[in-house]
N, C-alpha and C positions, 0 to 999 in steps of 0.2 A: 712515180716521185719525179718531180721539175722542180728546176731552179731558174731565175732569171736575173740581167742585170739591165737596169734599164735608167735614162737620164730623171731626174727629179731637179726640175726648175722653180728658183724662188725670183719671186717680183715683185716690186714696191706699187702694188694697187693695181694690176694690169694683166693678172695672170688669166682672168676671166675671158678676157678679150684674147691673149695669147691663145688660151686652150681652145677658143670657138674658132681662131684662125686656123690652130692646127689640126683641128677636126676636120675643117671644110677641105682640106690637101689630103690627108691619112684616110678619112672616113673612120669606120669602125664604131664604138659605143663610149660615152662620153658622160661622165660622172662627175657633178661637182659639189661639193659641201661647203657651205658657208661656215663665217666663223660663228654667227648666231644659231648653228645647229645643236653646238656645246654650247649653252649661255655660260660666261665667266671662266671658259676655258681660253678662249685667243681675243685677243685686243680690248680696245675699249667701246663701248656701245655704239659709237659713230660708226667704227669699224665693220658693224655686223654683216655687211654684204662682199666683204672681203672672202677669198676662198682661202679654206683653210686645208682642203686639201681638192687636189683634182687629177683625175685620169682619164687616158684615153688607150683602148683596147682595140687593137685590129686584129680582122681574120686572120691575117698572114703574120701575126704575133708581134706587131710593134706594138709597145708600153713607152709612155709618156706621163709624167706626174708633175704636178706644177703645184705653188701656194703662191700666197701672197705674206710677206714679212708684216707683221703687226709694226705700227708705228714707234712702238719703243724700241724697234730695230732699224731706224732708218738707215743708220750708217753701214749696216750688213752690206756686202756686195752681191749683187743679184746676178741674173742668168745672165745678161749682157757685159758681164765682167770679162778681161780677157783671162788664158789661162787652160780653155777647156772647149770643146767642141761637139755638138750631136753628131753623130755618124751615123748613115744609111748605106748600108753596104750590099753586096750579092749580085746574084746573078740573073734576074728578074728585071731584063731591060725595060721593056712597055713600063712597070710599077716604078721602077727606079727613075727613069725619065720622068714619068706624069708628077713623082713628088718634087723633083728638082724643078718643074715647071710651076707647079704648085707653092712653093716654097720662096721660089723669086719674084714672084709678086710683090709688090713694093720692101723688095731686098736691096741691099748691098753687093754686088758680085764682087767675091776677092780672085776669084780663080774661076775662069767660064768653063761650063761642062764637057771637057773634048779629054781626048787622048794624051796619056801623061807620057811623061818618059818611061815609066813603070810597064804602061801597056793597058792600065786600066783604063777608063773613061772616067775623070775626077772632077769635081768641082766642089768651091768653097766658097759659100755666101754668108751673109750678117743678116737675118731675116729682119722683119718690119719691128721687132720688137728689140732687134738689137744681138740677138743669141746668133752665135756664131754655128753654122753647119758645115760638114763635109758629106759629099755623096761620093762613091765609088761604085762602080759597074765592072764587075769581072770580064777580061778582053775575050772570052769565049762566049759572049753573049752579047756584045755592043749590036749584033746586027740591024 
């Protein structure tokens, strides 16, 4: 038996691009399901190529999911809205530093990835899609 908690991000038409970028950084397996895979369930016919559900699963246990809102939900807040962050934390220095570097490409750095007052190596950014991320590396593994 297992249980997991993972982010599910909603976009206004660019979920595919976001998931493909996250896949290029995170690695793992990516699965994309378009609106037209379940006819009549989501959106208008012109929205057939939007992502109804997308998911990335990595070998080290990371999962991120995303979807596009249908046009009828144009006013709904998307993943770039403030009030949340995707957080990556742990003690695998090489992996977390590589993820920081990858996500930094095209991002707005809000806090550089450096030693924080509480001892972790910590940084914050808004990725190229405006999604806020936090990275935290345990102090015993900064090496």
